[in-house]
N, C-alpha and C positions, 0 to 999 in steps of 0.2 A: 485383463479381467475387469468386468464392470463393477460399479459401485456396490458397496455392501448394504445390507438392510439398515444397519446402524447409521451409515452415512446418509441413506435415503431419508430416514426419520429426521436426522439433524438438519439436513439441507432444506427440507420442506418446512420444518419448524422455523428456521431462519427466514426463509422466503415469506412465510406468513407473518411473522413478527415484524419484519421490515416493510410489510405491505407492498411487496413487489408484484406488479401486475404481470399478466401473461406475456405481453410484448417485451417488457424489460427482462423477464426471466429468459425468454428466447434469445434476446441479444446477449445476455450474460453467458448462456450456454455456448452460443456461437463463438464468443470471445475466448472462453476457456477451453474450447476444443479446436481452436484454429479453423473455424468454419466447417468442421466435420459433422457436427450434430446441432439440431435445434431443440431437442428434447433432453430432459435429464435422464431418461431411461437408459441411454447408451453411454453415459459418462463413464470413463475409466476411473479406477480407484484414485489415482493421483490427480486427475482433472477435478474430480468431485471434491477431494480434500482441499485443493487450491481454491475452489469456489467457496467452500465452507469457511476457510481461513479468511478469505476476502470479505464475506458477509459478516463474519464475527468482528472484523475490524470496523466495518460500517456500523454494526450494532453498538460497539463500545466508543464510537465517536472518533476513532483515530483515522478514519477515512470517511468521505462523503460521496455517495453515488449520485450522479446526475446524468440525464440523457443529453447528448450533444451530437447533432448530425446523425441520428439513428443509432448511435453507439453509447453504451453506458461508460462513463469515464469517472475516474477517481480524481476529484478536484485537488486533493492533497499531493498527488503524485508529482505534479510539476514543481511544487515548492520543495519537496524532498529531493528531487533531482537537482534543483538549483543548489541546495546545500551540499550534495554529493559532488557536484562540479567544483564548488569552492574547495572542498576537501582535496580534490585532485590538484587544484592550483596551489594549495598549501603543502602538497606532497605527503598527505596523510595516507600513504599507500603501502601495500605489502610489496615484496620484491617482484611479484608477478604483475604489478600495476593495478591491482584491485584495491578498493577502499579498505583501510584498516578499521573495521567496524569496532573492534575493542577500543582502539584509540579514540575514535569518534564518540562512542557512547560513554567512555570514561570521562572525556572532556565535557560532554553534555551533562552527565551526572554531577560533575563538580562545578562547572562554569555556566552551563546553559541556564537561561533565565528561569526555567521551571524545574531544573535539576532532575531530568528524566531522559530515557533513551529516545532517539529520534522518532521511532515508529509509535511512540506513545503521545506525541504532540498532535493535537486536534487541528481541524481546519481553521479555527479561530486563533489558535496559538502559533501556528506555523509562520505567518507573516512577520511576527516579531522575531522569531528565531532566524528567519532568512536575513533580516536586517542585521541581527547580531553577527551572523557569519560574513555578511558583506563588509561590515565594519572591521571584523577580525582580519579579513583579507586585505583591506585598505591599509591597516596599520602594519601588517606583515610585509607589505611590499614597499614601505617607506624606508 
């Protein structure tokens, strides 16, 4: 099922508010449809919602969108993945091997330098958090 009228309004309001040009919009749609579509007209409901969520994160500063090599990238993604990798090294995992998000966010709310969940850290805040986790891993392996 294609996107709803409500999603269409919300999506285009975010694209406008973030001043995303036509080329960048096309690149985003390609990414969120796995290269199936170039236009928002044929976005499926879940694809459209994922794109809306992504743009909302960009609007609130928890992610920053930049073009790199013809592709729109989330510059915070690499830093978050580094933290998640360290969580695996610390064995903060569920029995199925996936990250224990409750444990991670409980830790961050109590001991993280800004006391908030991982996805609420902005591009400027994440490097310090990465360093905090690198130090945590260093001390845990001693």
